[in-house]
N, C-alpha and C positions, 0 to 999 in steps of 0.2 A: 237631941230633938230635933226631929226633919226642917228642915226650911225651906223657904220657893221667894224666889228670890222677883220681884214681879218690877215696872213702870207706870205713874200717873202722867200724864200728860194734859195740863190743865192753863190756867192763868193761876196762879194762886196770891196770897196776900203778901206785898213785898214783893213783887213781879216777876219769879223766875215762875216757868212752863212746865220743871220739869221735878220730877224725884223718884230717887230708888229706894223700894222697900226691901224687907228682909221678913217674913211672917212663919211663925209654926203653925204645922201643914195640920195640925193637928188639936192646938187648939186655937187655931186662927190668931192669935196677936202678932201684929205686927208693927216695927218700927222704925224710922228711915233712916237710911245710912251715907246717903247724899241728896244734893238736889242741885240744879245749877243756877249759873250766876241771873238775876233780872237781864234778860234782852242778849241771854248768851246765843251769838249765831254758830258756836260749833257745835253742844248738845243739845241740841234739838228735840232728838228721839230715841232711844233704848232701842234696839232691834239686834234679834240672833244674841245674847244673853249666854253668858256658860260660865257656870262655876268653876272656879278656880281655886282652890287652895280656903283661905279667907277670900280671897279675891271672885271679884265678877268684870269677866272680863266679853269686850265688844268694840265690833265693829262698828268707825266714826269714817266719817265726808266731812275731809276738813275744808272747809271755802277758800277756792283762790290753792288748795294743794295739790300737786300734778298727781299724787297716791294716793289710794285709802289706806287709812292706821287703824291696828288695834289698841285700845287701851282699855289699863287694869281701873277697877275701882276697891276700893279694900272697904271690907264691910265694917271698919274699924272707925271707918269717917276721910277728909281729903281731898285733896283734888285732883282727878284722875289722873293715872300717869301714860305718859304712850308709852307703849312696847316696840312697837316696829317702825324706831326710828330710820333703819337704814331704808334709799329711795329706789325702788320699786313695786313692779306687780305684785298686788296680793289677791289670786281671782278671785277666790269663791270658798266657799264654804267646807270644800273638798283640800283646801289649798292648808288650812288651818287642821292642827290635832293636840292635845295636851301629854302629859306626862302622866303613866301609871297612879304617881303617892299624890295621887290627890290633884292635880293638875300644879305642880307648882311653878313646869317650866311648859311654854307655847313651840312646840313645834312648828313650824312654816313653812310653803312656801315660797320661792319670789326669784325675780331677775335682777334680783338690785349686787349691783358690782361686772355683775355678769348679761347685760340688757338681751340678750339673741337668745338666750339659754335661759333654765330652771332648778334651781340647785334648793339644798332643805338650810335652815339656820334655824336657832333655837335664841330663845329667851329669856328672862327670871320670869314669873307671872305678878312680881309684886315691883320688877323694872329693872333695867340694867343695860350695859352696852349686849347687843347681838351678836353670835357670833355662827357665822359659817360652817357648817358639821360636815356637809358633802363637800372634796375634794374629785378635781379631775374638769376633763371637757364634757363633760356626758350631758343629761338631763335626767333628775330625779324631783319626782311629785308626788302627790296623795301620803303625805306621812304616815305612816302609824306607829309610836309608838309601840314597842314590845314588852308585853308583864313586866321582864327584871329589868326595864328600864335601861341595860347599857348598850339595845338593839333598836334603829328605828327600822322601819321597813316602809321600802319605797318603790313604784314603778319606774325603772330606769333605763333610759334609752340614750343611743348614741348615732354618731352619721353609720354605723355600720349593723348597731346592734337593733334587735323590735326591740318593743317594750316585753319589759325582763321583771321579775322581782329580784330584786336586791335587799342588802343589807347593808345600814349604813352608822357604824360607832358613835353613841349618845355622843361623844369627845369630840367625835372630831375623826373624819378617814374618808379613803376611798372605799366605794361602793362595790362593794361582794355579790354580782348577782348569782342567788341557788336555784333561778329559773325562769324557763326553761332550759337544757341544755340545745343548743344547736346541733340539726346531723350533718353529716358532709356536705350533702345536700343544698346547704340554702347557702346561698354564694356569695358568703363574706366578702373578700378580695376581690369581687366583682364591685362593689360598691366606688363610687370617688365619694372623699371628703370637700363633703363643699364648704365653697368659701364665702363671708359676707359682706360686700363690696355695697358700695356707697353710690347714693344718683343725688341730681338736685333737680326738681320738677321747675315749671316754668315760670311758677312763681317763686322759683327758691330755697323752698323747705325739701330739708334731706331725708333719701327712704333708705331703708334697710332693705337689699335684695342677698338673696343668695342662691348662690352660681351652682352649677352643677358642671362640669368638667371632664371630655368625659377623657377615658385610661387612655384610646390609644388616639392619641394629637399627633400630628406629626408637625415639623416645624414651616411656614410656609399654606399652610392646609386653610380653608377654609368650607366652616360646615356650617348645616342648614344651624335652625335656633330656635328655639320653643321658650315664650312667658307661659309659666302659668300665673292666674288671680287667685285668689283663698276667697270662699264664699264667706258672709257671715252679713255684717263687715266685719264683727269685733268677735278678729280673729288674729293668731303671729305666728305662722312661721316657723320653723325653729328650723338650726342648721345640722337637724336630725330626724330620725325617730321623733311622729307628734304622738302627744297622749290623746289626743280625739281620734277616735274611727277611722273618720273621711281624710282625717289630715294624714295618720299611720299610712293609708290606701296609699293618700295620696304622693306622698313623698316616695313609698316607694315606686309609683309609676315615674316619677321623675326620676329618679336614677338609673329605671326599666330605659328611658329614653334616652338618657345621658347613656347608658351601656351601647346603646343600640347608634350612638355617634350624635347624637345631637346636640349640643353645649345649651341648658336650662339655666330661664332662671324667674325664682320668687319670687314675687312682688309683695313686699307687705306695707302697703298701700295704706292711705291718711284715713281716719275713722276706722286702724283696726288699734288694736292694745297690746299694751304691752310699752310704748314710747311716753304715757303721758298721758293727763285727762286731756290736754288741749289739744293733744295728736288724734284723741281717740275720737274728741267736738270738735273738729276741726270744722270753719262755716263754708256753706255752701255746696255740702256731700249731698250724694244721692239724690232727692226730684229737688232741691235747694238749687241745684245748677252744675250736681257730677263734680263737684272741683280734685278728687279722687281719682279721673280718668287723666289727669294730667302725669301722674305716678308711673300709670299703664306706659303712657307715651314715652316718658321718659327712660323707661327701663329698657323700651322697643328702642330706644332710637341707640341708647349704651349698647345695645347685642350690633347695633349698624354698624356703630363706631369702630369694632373691637378688630386688630386684623384676624383673630382665627374664624370671624365671622361671616360670613355669603349676604349682605344685606337685603339682598334679592328671597333670601330662603326664612322669613321669619311666622309664626305662626303663634295663635293662642290656644289654651283651653283654660277651663274652670265650670265650678258648679255649684247650681246657686247664685250665691252676688257673685261669683266667678263667673258662671256662666251671663248672668245680666253684664261684666264687663268685656268679656266676650262678645258679646254681640256689639258692645257698642264699639269696641275696635274695630269688627269687622265694616261697620256703617258708614263710623265716625273717618277712618284710614287702612281701605284695602289698599290707597297704596303701601304703606306698612305692611299690614298684614296681610300675609300671601291664599290663609288659611284658618280658620279655626273650627275646636271640638268647646259648642256648647251644651251644656248638663242643666237640664233644668234650670235654665236662668229666666229673668224676669225681664219682656220686653217693651212692655208702658208701664209707669207709675202710674196708679189711679186709673181713672176711670173717663177722662179729658182729653178729646180727637183734635183742641183747638191750639193749632199750630203757634200760635203768640204765647200759650201757657210756658210755662216758666218746667214744669215738673213734664209734660209733653215732649217740648224741647232739650229736656236730661235725658230721655230715653234712646234706645233703641230704634227704632220706630217712628224720629224726630228725624233723624236722618238715615231713613233707607232706603231712600237713591243714590245712593252714593256707598250703596252695599252692595261688590263685584265681588269678591272673593267667595272663592266654598266653602259650606257653611258642614258640622256633620252634629245634628241634633239627636237628644236624649231623653224623654218624658215618662215617669208613669202616670197613668190614665186616670189614678186616684191619691197623687198629690196634694198632703193638705199644707205644703209651706205654699207651696204657688203652684195656685190655679195651670190646669190643664191647658187653660184654655190662652196663656202666653204663650203658649208654641202652637196650639192651632193656629193663630192670629197670624203667626210671627209668617210662618209654613204657606198661608193663603199673599199675605204682599212678598215673600219669596218668591212663589210660583207666576205673581202677575208680571215682576221684572229680571225673571228670566234670570234666578242667580241657582246655580248648580248647589241642591243641597240633599242631604241624605238623611234619612226620619228613621228613628226606633224609638217603637213607645211599647212600652213596657206594660200588659193589659194587669189589671188588677193590684199595683207596683204603688207603691211612696215615694218620698222627694227623694231617697235613700236605698236602692233599690235591699230588702230583704234578706235577697236570695244569690250566694255565693258565686252562683254560675253563672246569673245574670252581668254583675261585676265584670269575672272574667271574660264572658261576651263584648260587652262596651268595652273592656279596653282592647283586645285583640280587635275587634275594628275600625276604634278609632285610631292604630296602631299605623291600621292597612290604609285610615283614610290621610293621616298624617304623611306617610311615606308618599302614597301616588301624589298628593297637594306641595309637600313642602320641600323632601327632600327631594324628590324626583322633578319641582321643577325647576326651568332653564336655571341655571346661575346665572349671576350679575358675568360680564364681559371681565379679563382681567386689565387693572390699572396699568397704563402702556407708560 
């Protein structure tokens, strides 16, 4: 019999608002196999349902829970069973997959028990204790169970290994990379293994950061430092290559900067993912007061307080929302950030230029008179995410204040360039800019 699950949402006699039904796709005959309780505040909708053997599984946002959950409902009836009892991020539909035996096992990617990374877990769709199956300190995403049932294919990365295809035993074990084979020219040993360091913002919120220390550091030496701020802001940077394209590149760029001798700090500021719903939905972020900027300042002050960092040589770079935070850093704290690279950033929230407006004051242009540090600007003039006018307007304000800036406009290109050659050019010129205005800036005098 061909069956198809579906749900109906309404207010039914008896007070329930949701019922799940299964129907014979040929005859059209349907029967209910579950309904929610009257005034149920948890099971209020049923989206992205998936067949899983004799169950239907679905993601559920539970009020007051820091993490999204997956539940299973048996076709024979009964209360829904929570499958993902692990406390961790399950980012989206690419994070879950069902076993090829009719869906008896749910494989999922999460940062449970290792909040700075991603690993693969498994749980029976009938319920039971989840088990982490990918071991080690790498990063595993996009699980795809093989037809044999013995292995799960994943995208694998670690501190020195870019995105690769690996196999993980379904019963648990170390990932085995099967493609590609890195050539001898790949600078594996030139990579540093970053460490996670914690900082506290001015309001006391703890922030996770990834620190890259150059391999050639010498005792007593003070190096220039670079802060990296990701975009989104719904992102989490990891202590290894990233599963998203631009952040895969930006991790490599941060390794490249460390190889040139900079101390690099990548900041997982509030409103990002990976640290729970309260962190993601932190109050007063973005145009409502830009509370996340204090996390950037805390990261920069952490660098300035390190014995191996020259506090007078701290720069910053980022794309998109990272460009927004870069421009805010230069406008608000040119006393901390001596230069920055702002790639396709937002410089004005909305279209209000009333200086008393909160969104205006939350924007970089709201503090434009404090902008003294040089900036490297890049923007595609066909950007569909951030209006090119954001950079055009900023340039006019910088010119009026005699602020040094370098500008690259990429004709007919998008938010993230579609051309590899343009990225090579951008990062090369950014490196030259940072060397000139951060590395070669006059060093702070030695302490007496």
